[in-house]
C-alpha positions in Angstrom: -18.8 67.6 5.7 -15.7 69.8 5.8 -16.2 73.5 5.6 -13.7 76.1 4.4 -13.7 79.9 4.7 -13.7 81.8 1.5 -10.4 83.6 0.7 -12.1 86.8 -0.4 -14.1 87.2 2.8 -11.0 86.7 5.0 -9.1 89.3 3.1 -11.9 91.8 3.6 -12.1 91.2 7.3 -8.3 91.7 7.8 -8.5 95.0 5.9 -11.3 96.1 8.1 -9.4 95.3 11.3 -6.2 97.1 10.4 -7.4 100.7 11.1 -8.6 99.6 14.6 -5.3 97.9 15.5 -3.3 100.9 14.2 -5.4 103.2 16.3 -4.9 101.1 19.4 -1.1 101.0 18.8 -1.0 104.8 18.8 -2.5 104.8 22.4 -0.5 102.1 24.1 0.8 98.6 23.7 -1.7 95.8 24.2 0.9 94.0 26.4 1.7 97.1 28.6 -0.7 98.1 31.4 -1.8 101.7 31.7 -0.2 102.7 35.0 -2.0 106.1 35.2 -5.3 104.2 35.6 -4.1 101.6 38.1 -5.7 101.7 41.6 -3.7 103.8 44.0 -2.3 106.2 41.4 -2.9 109.8 42.2 -2.6 109.3 46.0 1.0 110.2 46.9 2.3 110.3 50.5 1.7 113.8 51.9 2.8 115.5 55.1 0.2 117.1 57.3 1.0 119.1 60.5 -1.7 119.8 63.1 -1.2 122.2 65.9 -2.8 121.5 69.3 -5.5 124.2 68.6 -6.5 122.5 65.4 -7.1 119.1 66.9 -10.6 117.8 67.3 -9.6 117.7 71.1 -6.4 118.6 73.0 -5.9 118.7 76.8 -2.6 118.9 78.7 -1.4 119.6 82.1 1.7 119.2 84.4 1.7 117.2 87.6 4.4 117.8 90.1 5.7 116.0 93.2 6.6 112.5 92.0 10.0 112.8 93.6 10.9 115.3 96.3 14.3 116.1 97.9 13.7 113.4 100.5 13.5 110.7 97.9 16.0 111.6 95.2 19.5 110.0 95.0 21.5 113.2 95.6 21.6 116.1 98.0 22.6 119.6 96.9 24.9 121.8 99.0 25.2 125.2 97.4 26.0 128.9 98.2 25.8 130.8 95.0 24.2 134.0 93.7 21.2 132.1 92.5 20.9 129.2 95.0 21.5 128.4 98.6 21.0 124.7 99.5 21.6 122.6 102.6 21.6 118.8 103.0 19.7 117.3 106.0 20.4 113.9 107.5 19.7 111.7 110.4 21.6 108.6 111.7 18.7 106.8 113.2 20.2 103.4 113.7 23.3 103.3 115.9 23.6 99.7 117.1 24.3 99.0 120.8 25.8 95.6 120.1 27.4 93.6 117.3 28.3 90.0 116.6 32.0 89.2 116.1 33.3 85.6 115.7 30.0 84.3 117.1 30.4 86.5 120.2 28.0 89.2 121.0 29.8 92.5 121.9 28.3 95.5 123.5 29.2 98.9 122.2 30.3 100.2 125.5 31.5 103.7 124.6 32.4 105.7 121.5 36.0 107.0 121.3 35.5 109.3 118.3 33.2 110.0 115.4 33.7 111.3 111.9 31.2 112.6 109.4 32.1 111.7 105.8 30.3 113.2 102.8 30.7 111.5 99.4 30.1 113.7 96.4 29.6 113.5 92.6 32.9 114.5 91.0 31.1 115.8 87.8 29.6 119.3 87.6 31.4 120.7 90.7 31.4 124.4 91.4 34.2 124.9 93.9 36.2 128.1 94.3 40.0 128.1 93.5 40.8 128.2 97.2 38.5 125.3 98.1 35.2 125.2 100.0 34.2 124.8 103.6 31.1 123.0 104.9 29.9 123.2 108.5 27.7 120.5 110.0 25.4 121.5 112.8 23.1 119.5 115.0 19.5 120.6 114.4 17.6 122.0 117.4 14.3 121.0 115.8 13.3 117.8 114.0 12.5 117.7 110.3 10.2 115.7 108.0 12.3 114.5 105.0 9.3 114.5 102.6 7.9 117.9 103.7 10.9 120.0 104.8 11.6 123.2 102.8 13.7 126.3 103.3 10.8 127.8 105.2 9.3 124.8 107.1 10.6 121.8 109.0 7.4 119.9 108.3 4.0 120.5 107.0 2.5 123.4 109.0 5.6 123.9 111.2 8.0 126.6 110.3 11.7 126.7 111.1 12.6 129.2 113.8 15.0 130.6 111.2 14.6 129.9 107.5 17.2 127.3 106.3 17.0 125.2 109.5 17.3 125.7 113.3 21.1 125.5 113.8 22.2 123.9 117.1 25.8 123.1 118.2 28.6 122.9 115.6 29.4 119.2 115.0 32.2 119.2 112.4 34.0 121.4 109.8 34.7 119.8 106.4 37.1 121.1 103.9 36.9 120.4 100.1 39.8 121.0 97.9 39.2 122.5 94.4 39.1 119.9 91.6 42.5 118.9 90.1 44.5 119.6 93.3 44.8 115.9 94.3 47.0 113.5 92.4 44.3 110.9 92.9 40.7 111.8 92.3 39.0 112.3 95.6 35.3 112.0 96.2 35.0 112.3 99.9 35.3 115.1 102.5 35.4 114.4 106.2 35.3 116.2 109.5 35.8 114.9 113.1 33.1 115.7 115.7 33.7 118.9 117.6 31.6 117.5 120.5 32.4 114.6 122.8 31.7 111.6 120.7 30.5 109.2 123.4 27.9 111.5 124.9 26.8 112.6 121.4 26.3 109.1 119.9 24.9 107.6 123.1 22.2 110.3 122.9 21.5 109.7 119.2 21.3 106.0 119.9 18.6 106.6 122.5 16.6 109.0 120.4 16.8 107.5 117.0 19.3 110.0 115.6 18.0 113.0 117.6 16.7 116.0 115.6 19.2 115.4 112.8 22.1 117.3 111.1 22.2 120.2 108.6 25.3 120.8 106.4 25.8 124.5 105.6 28.1 125.5 102.8 30.1 128.5 104.0 32.2 129.5 101.0 30.5 131.6 98.2 30.6 130.1 94.8 30.1 126.5 95.9 27.7 124.0 94.4 28.1 120.2 95.1 25.9 117.2 94.6 26.4 114.8 97.5 25.5 111.2 97.0 26.2 109.5 100.3 26.6 110.4 104.0 28.5 108.1 106.4 29.1 108.2 110.1 32.5 106.5 110.9 32.7 105.5 114.6 35.5 104.1 116.7 34.1 102.4 119.7 35.0 100.2 122.7 33.4 96.7 122.4 33.0 94.5 125.4 32.0 90.8 125.7 32.4 89.3 129.1 36.1 89.4 129.8 37.0 90.5 126.2 37.5 94.1 125.3 38.5 95.4 121.9 38.2 98.5 119.8 36.2 98.4 116.5 35.3 100.7 113.6 31.8 100.9 112.4 30.5 102.8 109.3 26.8 103.8 109.3 24.9 105.4 106.4 22.4 108.0 107.1 18.9 106.5 107.4 17.1 109.7 106.5 18.2 112.4 104.0 16.8 115.4 102.3 17.9 118.9 101.3 16.3 122.4 101.5 16.9 125.2 99.1 16.1 128.8 98.4 14.6 130.1 96.1 11.8 127.5 95.5 11.0 126.4 92.0 8.8 128.9 90.1 5.1 128.2 90.0 3.8 126.4 87.0 2.2 128.4 84.2 -0.7 127.3 82.0 1.5 127.8 78.9 4.1 125.2 79.9 4.4 121.4 80.2 7.3 121.0 82.7 9.6 118.0 82.7 12.0 117.1 85.5 13.1 119.2 88.5 12.7 118.5 92.2 9.9 118.2 93.1 9.7 116.2 89.9 7.2 117.1 87.2 5.6 115.2 84.3 3.6 116.5 81.3 0.4 114.6 80.6 -1.7 115.2 77.5 -4.6 113.7 75.5 -5.8 114.5 72.0 -8.0 113.4 69.2 -6.9 114.2 65.6 -9.6 115.5 63.1 -11.0 113.0 60.7 -9.7 115.0 57.8 -7.2 117.9 57.3 -5.9 119.8 54.3 -8.5 118.1 52.0 -7.3 114.6 52.9 -9.1 112.0 54.9 -7.1 110.9 58.0 -9.3 108.2 59.3 -8.7 105.2 57.0 -5.5 106.6 55.6 -2.2 104.7 55.6 0.1 106.3 58.3 3.7 106.0 57.2 4.9 107.8 60.2 3.5 110.0 63.0 5.4 112.3 65.2 4.4 114.3 68.2 6.6 117.5 68.2 7.1 119.4 71.5 8.7 122.8 71.2 11.0 123.9 74.1 10.4 127.1 75.9 13.3 129.4 76.9 15.5 128.0 79.6 14.2 128.6 83.2 16.0 131.2 85.2 19.0 130.1 87.3 19.4 127.8 89.2 16.6 125.7 87.7 17.7 125.3 84.0 18.5 121.6 83.4 22.3 121.4 83.5 22.9 117.8 82.4 21.6 115.3 79.9 18.7 113.2 81.3 16.9 110.1 80.2 13.2 110.4 79.4 10.4 108.3 78.0 6.9 108.5 76.5 4.3 106.4 78.4 0.7 105.6 77.9 -1.9 106.6 80.5 -4.4 104.0 81.7 -7.2 106.4 82.6 -8.4 110.0 82.3 -5.8 112.1 84.0 -8.2 115.1 84.2 -10.2 112.9 86.7 -7.5 110.8 88.4 -4.7 113.5 88.5 -1.2 112.5 89.5 -2.3 109.0 90.5 -3.3 108.2 86.9 -1.9 104.7 86.2 0.9 104.4 83.7 0.8 101.8 80.9 3.5 101.0 78.4 3.5 102.1 74.8 4.7 99.0 72.8 7.0 101.0 70.5 8.1 103.6 73.1 11.7 103.6 74.2 13.9 105.7 76.4 15.7 108.6 74.8 18.2 111.3 76.0 17.3 115.0 76.3 20.3 117.3 76.0 19.9 120.8 77.6 22.2 122.4 75.1 20.0 121.2 72.3 16.9 122.5 74.0 18.6 125.9 74.6 19.1 126.2 70.8 15.4 125.7 70.3 15.6 122.2 68.9 12.2 120.5 69.1 11.6 117.2 70.9 10.3 114.7 68.3 8.5 111.6 69.6 7.5 108.7 67.5 3.8 107.9 67.9 3.3 106.0 64.6 1.7 102.8 66.1 -0.7 104.8 68.2 -1.9 106.8 65.2 -2.1 103.8 63.0 -4.5 102.2 65.5 -6.5 105.4 65.6 -6.6 105.6 61.7 -7.9 102.1 61.4 -11.0 102.7 63.5 -14.3 102.6 61.6 -15.2 106.0 60.0 -18.6 105.9 61.7 -17.2 105.3 65.2 -16.1 107.8 67.9 -12.4 107.1 68.7 -11.2 107.3 72.3 -8.8 110.1 73.1 -5.1 109.2 72.8 -3.5 109.7 76.2 0.2 109.9 76.9 2.7 111.2 79.4 6.2 112.5 79.2 8.5 111.7 82.2 12.1 111.3 83.2 13.3 107.8 83.7 13.6 107.8 86.6 12.1 110.9 88.1 14.4 113.2 90.1 17.6 112.9 88.1 18.5 116.6 88.5 17.5 119.7 90.4 16.8 121.5 87.1 13.9 121.1 84.7 12.8 122.2 81.2 9.4 123.3 79.9 7.7 122.7 76.6 4.9 124.7 75.1 1.4 123.6 76.1 -1.8 123.9 74.2 -2.2 127.3 75.7 1.1 128.6 74.6 1.7 130.9 71.6 1.1 129.3 68.3 4.7 128.7 67.4 5.3 126.9 70.8 2.2 124.7 70.8 2.6 120.9 70.4 2.2 119.6 66.9 1.2 116.3 65.4 3.1 115.6 62.2 1.7 112.9 59.9 3.1 111.3 56.8 0.1 109.7 55.2 -1.2 108.0 52.0 -4.9 109.0 51.8 -7.4 106.2 51.4 -7.8 105.1 47.7 -11.2 104.5 46.2 -11.5 101.3 44.1 -14.3 101.8 41.5 -15.6 99.3 39.0 -14.7 100.3 35.3 
């Protein structure tokens, strides 16, 4: 049996539905979603800045001594109003024989000797009339890792601060920059003492007590990068005699300077210098801040901001651009100290620090996004481990000068800050 709807009843139903459809059309279209009610709306990305003193935990410190004058790739010779510095060296390996054309020759006697100092041609301070350096034999030995302006080694002071000067070995003259048609990077001076007796004695004693180079002209500051002893000697093999030249690099080097670096303050995290310093820190952000939950939030970007303190007093203000890096720390530096193992941060890369920028007060901004994302993803009911990092030069010992950044104990405006750009967690509730 076929059934059919009644026309009168259908018309009545249509008339009843029209007001409902009209009302719905005044709110929104049936085919257009209501974006204001979609999950995620009402949770914009916000910026939150946390000072060190507002963290759930913040510790920092500076460790010094990673590189000392005896291990850095330069030696400072200076005589200025703010710095006096003298290179030290020892030629501890003077061969008594050499192999030439498969024949063994004995270094029978030394006819002359010349001390050659190679210097960095950038950043020179040389008076208009040039500079004079005098090299003396030391009358007391030095320890390259422990020597300072006051002491020759740990627990043993110089007879006179700045080194115990013995006989004058050589006088070296440096011309002011720009006076040579060809750029020169070496100064040299012949031995003022009999070369044969001097070098024979050094050969027997492993370089003797060493040499100290004393800048004699006020207004001089030079970075030396290599010391060479050029010798002219008589070589003998059976019935064959010849004269040969030999160039020997110093086997031990260091430099001593006055005044020493200022003592570290609790309000600073120091970076660079000689001895080299690194800033270590650990922190735990709060679970929430500014009314927003941080644990569980989406971290768009996280930045650790370090604020530079005023430049150190001369001569220790960083005077050249240096390369630095952010590293992870593999243990608690408060327990392990300077020997805390370094681990890599997967997103960390080297960057350049410009002293002119620091002098203007420009903050150092370090990207720690991945580290903070890992922290934010930990379960809300867990206790996250402290985030441990270190700031260091790459490599240490690039320059005599350093710069300091505010620590957690600095004035509020100088304290480290954590800057977060986050999207707070979004609740998904059933309608």
